C-alpha positions as CSV (number, residue, x, y, z in Angstrom):
1,X,-132.8,-36.3,133.3
2,X,-134.5,-36.1,136.6
3,X,-133.9,-39.7,138.4
4,X,-136.2,-38.9,141.5
5,X,-139.7,-39.9,139.6
6,X,-137.9,-43.5,138.8
7,X,-137.5,-44.6,142.5
8,X,-139.7,-45.7,145.2
9,X,-137.3,-45.2,148.5
10,X,-136.5,-48.0,150.5
11,X,-138.1,-47.8,154.1
12,X,-135.7,-48.6,156.9
13,X,-136.7,-45.8,159.6
14,X,-137.3,-49.1,162.4
15,X,-134.0,-50.4,161.8
16,X,-131.6,-49.7,164.3
17,X,-127.9,-49.2,162.5
18,X,-125.2,-48.7,165.0
19,X,-122.3,-46.2,163.9
20,X,-119.3,-48.4,161.9
21,X,-122.0,-50.4,160.0
22,X,-123.4,-49.9,156.3
23,X,-126.9,-49.0,157.9
24,X,-125.5,-46.2,159.5
25,X,-123.4,-44.6,156.9
26,X,-125.2,-45.0,153.5
27,X,-127.2,-42.3,152.2
28,X,-130.8,-43.2,151.7
29,X,-132.7,-41.6,148.7
30,X,-135.6,-39.1,149.4
31,X,-138.4,-38.0,147.2
32,X,-136.6,-34.4,147.2
33,X,-133.3,-35.9,145.5
34,X,-132.1,-34.0,142.4
35,X,-129.6,-35.3,140.0
36,X,-126.7,-32.7,141.2
37,X,-127.1,-33.7,144.6
38,X,-125.4,-37.2,143.6
39,X,-122.2,-35.5,143.0
40,X,-119.9,-37.0,145.2
41,X,-121.2,-40.8,146.0
42,X,-119.0,-43.4,144.5
43,X,-121.3,-46.3,144.4
44,X,-125.3,-46.2,144.1
45,X,-127.4,-49.7,145.0
46,X,-130.4,-50.1,142.6
47,X,-133.2,-52.4,143.4
48,X,-134.8,-53.7,140.1
49,X,-138.1,-55.3,141.3
50,X,-138.9,-56.5,137.7
51,X,-139.4,-60.3,137.1
52,X,-142.1,-60.3,133.7
53,X,-139.6,-61.8,131.5
54,X,-137.8,-64.2,134.6
55,X,-137.9,-67.3,133.3
56,X,-139.3,-70.5,135.9
57,X,-138.1,-68.2,138.6
58,X,-141.2,-65.6,139.5
59,X,-140.6,-64.0,143.1
60,X,-137.1,-62.1,142.1
61,X,-139.0,-59.2,142.1
62,X,-138.9,-59.2,146.1
63,X,-135.1,-59.9,145.9
64,X,-133.6,-56.2,146.5
65,X,-135.9,-55.9,149.6
66,X,-134.5,-59.1,151.0
67,X,-131.0,-58.4,150.2
68,X,-131.1,-54.9,152.3
69,X,-132.3,-56.9,155.4
70,X,-128.6,-58.4,155.7
71,X,-126.5,-55.6,154.0
72,X,-126.8,-52.7,156.1
73,X,-125.7,-55.0,159.3
74,X,-122.1,-55.5,158.0
75,X,-119.5,-53.1,158.9
76,X,-118.1,-50.7,156.7
77,X,-114.8,-51.9,156.4
78,X,-111.6,-50.1,156.4
79,X,-113.2,-47.4,154.5
80,X,-116.1,-45.6,155.0
81,X,-117.9,-45.6,151.5
82,X,-119.5,-42.9,149.6
83,X,-123.0,-45.1,149.0
84,X,-126.3,-44.2,148.2
85,X,-128.9,-46.3,148.1
86,X,-131.7,-45.0,145.1
87,X,-134.2,-47.5,146.2
88,X,-136.4,-49.4,144.3
89,X,-136.9,-48.7,140.3
90,X,-140.3,-48.4,139.6
91,X,-141.5,-50.9,137.0
92,X,-143.0,-49.5,134.1
93,X,-146.5,-50.0,132.7
94,X,-144.7,-52.3,130.1
95,X,-141.5,-54.2,130.3
96,X,-140.0,-52.2,127.4
97,X,-140.7,-49.0,129.5
98,X,-138.8,-50.4,132.6
99,X,-135.5,-51.5,130.2
100,X,-136.3,-47.9,128.6
101,X,-136.3,-46.1,131.6
102,X,-133.6,-48.0,133.6
103,X,-130.9,-47.5,130.5
104,X,-131.5,-43.3,130.9
105,X,-130.8,-43.8,134.6
106,X,-127.8,-46.2,134.4
107,X,-126.3,-43.8,131.7
108,X,-126.7,-40.8,133.9
109,X,-124.9,-42.5,136.7
110,X,-122.4,-43.3,134.2
111,X,-121.8,-39.8,133.2
112,X,-121.5,-38.8,136.9
113,X,-118.9,-41.3,137.4
114,X,-120.8,-43.3,139.7
115,X,-120.9,-47.1,139.7
116,X,-124.2,-48.6,139.6
117,X,-124.7,-52.0,141.7
118,X,-128.2,-53.1,140.3
119,X,-130.1,-55.7,142.5
120,X,-132.4,-57.7,140.1
121,X,-134.8,-59.1,139.2
122,X,-134.4,-61.0,136.4
123,X,-131.8,-61.2,134.5
124,X,-132.4,-59.9,131.1
125,X,-131.7,-56.4,133.1
126,X,-128.5,-56.9,132.0
127,X,-129.5,-55.9,128.5
128,X,-130.6,-52.6,129.9
129,X,-127.2,-51.8,131.7
130,X,-125.2,-52.7,128.0
131,X,-127.8,-50.2,126.3
132,X,-126.5,-47.4,129.0
133,X,-123.0,-47.6,127.4
134,X,-124.6,-46.0,124.1
135,X,-124.5,-42.6,125.0
136,X,-120.8,-42.6,125.6
137,X,-120.2,-44.7,122.6
138,X,-117.3,-46.7,123.5
139,X,-116.8,-50.4,122.9
140,X,-117.5,-52.3,126.1
141,X,-116.9,-55.8,127.4
142,X,-119.1,-57.5,129.4
143,X,-118.4,-60.9,131.8
144,X,-121.1,-63.3,132.4
145,X,-121.0,-65.3,136.0
146,X,-123.4,-67.8,134.9
147,X,-123.8,-71.8,134.7
148,X,-125.0,-70.6,131.0
149,X,-125.0,-68.8,128.4
150,X,-128.4,-67.5,128.0
151,X,-127.9,-66.8,124.1
152,X,-131.5,-67.5,122.9
153,X,-132.2,-67.8,119.3
154,X,-132.3,-64.8,116.9
155,X,-136.3,-64.6,117.1
156,X,-136.6,-65.1,120.3
157,X,-138.1,-62.4,122.8
158,X,-135.9,-60.8,125.3
159,X,-136.3,-62.7,128.7
160,X,-133.8,-63.7,131.5
161,X,-132.4,-66.9,129.8
162,X,-132.4,-65.1,126.2
163,X,-130.6,-61.8,126.2
164,X,-127.1,-62.1,125.1
165,X,-128.6,-62.8,121.5
166,X,-130.2,-58.6,121.7
167,X,-126.8,-57.5,122.7
168,X,-124.6,-59.3,119.9
169,X,-127.8,-58.3,117.3
170,X,-127.7,-54.5,118.7
171,X,-127.3,-52.0,116.2
172,X,-125.2,-49.8,116.8
173,X,-122.8,-52.6,117.6
174,X,-120.4,-51.3,120.5
175,X,-120.1,-54.6,122.2
176,X,-116.0,-55.5,121.7
177,X,-116.1,-58.7,124.1
178,X,-118.2,-61.2,125.9
179,X,-116.7,-64.1,128.3
180,X,-118.6,-66.4,130.5
181,X,-117.4,-67.5,133.2
182,X,-118.4,-70.9,135.0
183,X,-120.6,-72.5,132.4
184,X,-121.6,-76.2,132.9
185,X,-121.3,-78.0,129.7
186,X,-124.9,-79.6,130.0
187,X,-126.3,-76.6,129.8
188,X,-124.6,-75.5,127.0
189,X,-125.2,-76.8,123.2
190,X,-122.3,-77.6,121.0
191,X,-123.8,-75.1,118.4
192,X,-123.6,-72.5,121.4
193,X,-120.1,-73.1,121.8
194,X,-119.1,-73.0,118.3
195,X,-120.9,-69.6,117.9
196,X,-118.8,-68.3,120.7
197,X,-115.7,-69.5,119.2
198,X,-116.7,-68.3,116.1
199,X,-117.0,-64.6,117.7
200,X,-113.8,-64.7,119.6
201,X,-115.6,-64.7,122.7
202,X,-113.8,-66.1,125.8
203,X,-116.0,-69.1,127.5
204,X,-114.4,-70.9,130.9
205,X,-115.9,-74.2,132.7
206,X,-116.8,-74.2,136.3
207,X,-114.3,-77.0,136.6
208,X,-111.5,-74.9,134.7
209,X,-112.3,-71.8,137.0
210,X,-112.7,-73.9,140.1
211,X,-109.3,-75.3,139.6
212,X,-107.3,-72.2,139.8
213,X,-109.6,-69.5,140.8
214,X,-107.0,-67.1,140.6
215,X,-107.2,-67.3,136.5
216,X,-110.8,-65.8,136.7
217,X,-109.1,-62.2,137.7
218,X,-107.9,-61.2,134.4
219,X,-110.9,-62.2,132.8
220,X,-112.9,-59.8,135.4
221,X,-110.2,-56.7,135.3
222,X,-111.0,-56.6,131.5
223,X,-115.1,-56.1,132.0
224,X,-117.0,-52.9,131.9
225,X,-119.8,-55.0,132.9
226,X,-120.8,-57.9,135.3
227,X,-123.9,-59.8,135.2
228,X,-124.1,-62.1,138.2
229,X,-126.8,-64.8,137.8
230,X,-126.7,-66.7,141.4
231,X,-127.5,-69.8,139.5
232,X,-124.1,-70.1,138.9
233,X,-123.9,-70.8,143.2
234,X,-124.8,-74.2,144.0
235,X,-127.7,-75.0,146.0
236,X,-126.2,-76.1,149.0
237,X,-125.0,-72.6,149.3
238,X,-127.6,-70.3,147.4
239,X,-131.1,-72.3,147.2
240,X,-132.8,-68.9,146.7
241,X,-133.3,-69.5,143.0
242,X,-136.0,-72.1,141.5
243,X,-133.3,-72.6,138.5
244,X,-130.6,-73.5,141.1
245,X,-128.4,-76.6,140.5
246,X,-126.2,-78.9,142.7
247,X,-122.9,-78.0,141.0
248,X,-121.7,-74.4,140.7
249,X,-119.2,-72.2,142.5
250,X,-119.2,-72.1,146.5
251,X,-120.3,-68.9,148.8
252,X,-116.5,-68.2,149.5
253,X,-115.6,-68.4,145.8
254,X,-118.5,-66.3,144.6
255,X,-117.2,-63.7,147.1
256,X,-113.8,-63.6,145.5
257,X,-115.1,-63.6,142.3
258,X,-116.9,-59.8,143.0
259,X,-113.9,-58.8,145.1
260,X,-111.7,-59.2,141.9
261,X,-114.6,-57.3,140.2
262,X,-114.4,-54.3,142.8
263,X,-110.6,-54.1,142.1
264,X,-110.9,-53.4,138.6
265,X,-110.4,-50.0,137.5
266,X,-111.8,-50.9,134.4
267,X,-115.1,-52.0,135.9
268,X,-117.8,-49.5,136.3
269,X,-121.3,-51.5,136.5
270,X,-122.4,-54.7,138.1
271,X,-125.4,-56.2,138.3
272,X,-127.0,-59.6,140.4
273,X,-129.9,-61.0,139.3
274,X,-132.3,-64.0,139.9
275,X,-132.6,-64.0,143.6
276,X,-136.1,-65.6,145.0
277,X,-136.7,-64.7,148.1
278,X,-140.1,-67.6,147.6
279,X,-137.4,-70.2,147.6
280,X,-134.9,-68.9,149.8
281,X,-135.0,-70.9,153.0
282,X,-133.4,-68.8,156.1
283,X,-132.7,-66.3,153.9
284,X,-129.0,-67.5,152.9
285,X,-129.2,-66.2,149.5
286,X,-129.7,-63.5,150.7
287,X,-127.4,-63.5,153.2
288,X,-124.6,-64.6,150.9
289,X,-125.3,-62.0,148.6
290,X,-125.1,-59.4,150.9
291,X,-121.3,-60.5,151.4
292,X,-120.8,-60.5,147.9
293,X,-121.5,-57.1,147.5
294,X,-119.4,-56.5,150.4
295,X,-116.4,-57.7,149.2
296,X,-117.2,-55.7,146.0
297,X,-117.2,-52.5,148.1
298,X,-114.4,-53.6,149.5
299,X,-112.5,-54.0,146.3
300,X,-113.5,-51.1,145.0
301,X,-111.7,-49.2,147.7
302,X,-108.6,-51.3,147.3
303,X,-108.3,-50.2,143.5
304,X,-104.8,-48.9,142.9
305,X,-105.5,-46.8,139.3
306,X,-103.6,-49.2,137.0
307,X,-103.3,-47.3,133.7
308,X,-100.7,-49.7,131.4
309,X,-99.0,-48.1,129.1
310,X,-95.8,-48.2,127.2
311,X,-93.9,-45.7,128.8
312,X,-95.5,-45.9,132.5
313,X,-92.6,-46.2,134.9
314,X,-94.8,-48.3,136.9
315,X,-94.5,-51.3,134.7
316,X,-92.0,-53.7,133.7
317,X,-91.9,-54.5,129.8
318,X,-91.0,-58.2,128.7
319,X,-90.6,-58.6,124.7
320,X,-90.7,-62.0,123.3
321,X,-89.5,-63.0,120.2
322,X,-91.8,-65.4,118.7
323,X,-90.4,-68.0,116.0
324,X,-93.6,-69.0,115.4
325,X,-95.6,-66.0,115.0
326,X,-94.9,-62.9,112.9
327,X,-95.6,-60.4,116.0
328,X,-93.2,-60.4,119.1
329,X,-95.3,-60.9,122.3
330,X,-95.3,-57.6,125.0
331,X,-96.0,-58.0,128.5
332,X,-96.3,-55.4,131.0
333,X,-95.9,-56.0,134.8
334,X,-97.1,-54.0,137.4
335,X,-94.0,-53.9,140.2
336,X,-96.8,-52.5,142.5
337,X,-99.5,-55.1,142.0
338,X,-97.7,-57.8,140.2
339,X,-100.8,-57.6,137.8
340,X,-99.9,-58.5,134.0
341,X,-101.4,-56.9,130.8
342,X,-100.7,-58.1,127.3
343,X,-99.9,-55.0,124.6
344,X,-101.6,-56.1,121.4
345,X,-101.1,-54.7,118.2
346,X,-103.5,-53.0,116.1
347,X,-103.7,-51.1,112.7
348,X,-102.7,-47.5,112.8
349,X,-105.9,-46.2,111.4
350,X,-107.9,-47.7,114.3
351,X,-106.2,-46.5,117.4
352,X,-108.7,-44.5,118.7
353,X,-111.4,-46.9,118.4
354,X,-109.6,-49.9,119.8
355,X,-107.2,-47.8,122.6
356,X,-109.2,-49.2,125.2
357,X,-108.6,-52.4,124.4
358,X,-105.2,-52.1,123.3
359,X,-103.8,-53.5,126.8
360,X,-105.5,-57.0,127.8
361,X,-105.3,-58.1,131.4
362,X,-103.7,-61.5,131.8
363,X,-101.9,-64.2,134.2
364,X,-98.4,-65.1,134.8
365,X,-99.3,-68.1,133.1
366,X,-100.0,-66.4,129.7
367,X,-96.3,-65.1,130.0
368,X,-94.6,-68.6,130.9
369,X,-96.7,-69.9,127.7
370,X,-95.2,-67.3,125.6
371,X,-92.0,-67.9,126.8
372,X,-92.6,-71.5,125.1
373,X,-93.5,-69.7,122.1
374,X,-97.0,-71.0,122.9
375,X,-99.4,-68.2,121.5
376,X,-101.9,-67.2,124.7
377,X,-105.7,-67.7,123.4
378,X,-106.5,-63.9,125.3
379,X,-103.6,-62.5,122.8
380,X,-105.0,-64.4,119.7
381,X,-108.7,-64.1,120.2
382,X,-108.4,-60.0,121.0
383,X,-106.0,-59.6,118.0
384,X,-108.3,-61.2,115.6
385,X,-110.9,-58.7,116.9
386,X,-108.6,-55.6,116.0
387,X,-107.6,-56.9,112.8
């Protein structure tokens, strides 16, 4: 599929980018770009000026252009990234056209092993990102950093606060796990919490994560897709969203979360949504988002190519004999990075189907809990999905 017709190049000709800064070293898409010429890039920025299904946040269509005003004036960091800015995706005549076209473009980029960095636009675009994995026919994990689940009801139309139900009910079903980081209890009904538990999905309250931000790292390390709603950040740090609230993550915490995302070898796409320049005093939110993406790229080029396997000499294996449970608990620790995984047993007839989900990222706290004969929640929820 030709990619060029779907994009409108960005015009930054009047910017004076100095050597050593992202604007000087990023390749900006031109109309003659062919799919084959994307070979060699690691990352692609995609602006998606689509807001027709934004709820109470009209203005997000301008978010990507506002983001660029700050992003390209940052330095490249230690490593000069192989980065292309494809420009802004042209919205379709109908919003369904936008969803379909974007899904196909993202699927092409994933096949080329290029990691898309999506700058929305409204968060319902996450559905397009998810569908892009259908072509590979692999089960995927989604992590949403959001103050709510955005579940919606079965009969609801797809929109920014009701897209998760469309993903869960999509056929064929290739969602293995969903995790929410940073939800605030007063935005989530008891029924929604019970449904998440019934589906063995992972949900983490804002206070729980902020008490120890490092506990978010293994959650993020297990994701193929991350969807970051900027309303997860508190108003004082990111006012550029008409749905923003007084509580949420601090700006530096948001940057740490996105660096965790960059560090994850498994993660292959990320989207940032709901930036509204019309509500963004002095461009503060766009500026913060530019730094979040900078930290993601910094993490991306610090990846360690960690592939946990039973016989991998880079990993130290710990086997815990459980008195309370039928299965022994097997942990793997990377000797270079000190990061932990759990080896989850699964039926022999499903080895190929679940191979990517056999080793589940975890923390040292999970290992300590297992040593006390306490079953880690991550282990139990994954095991229940496999059987």
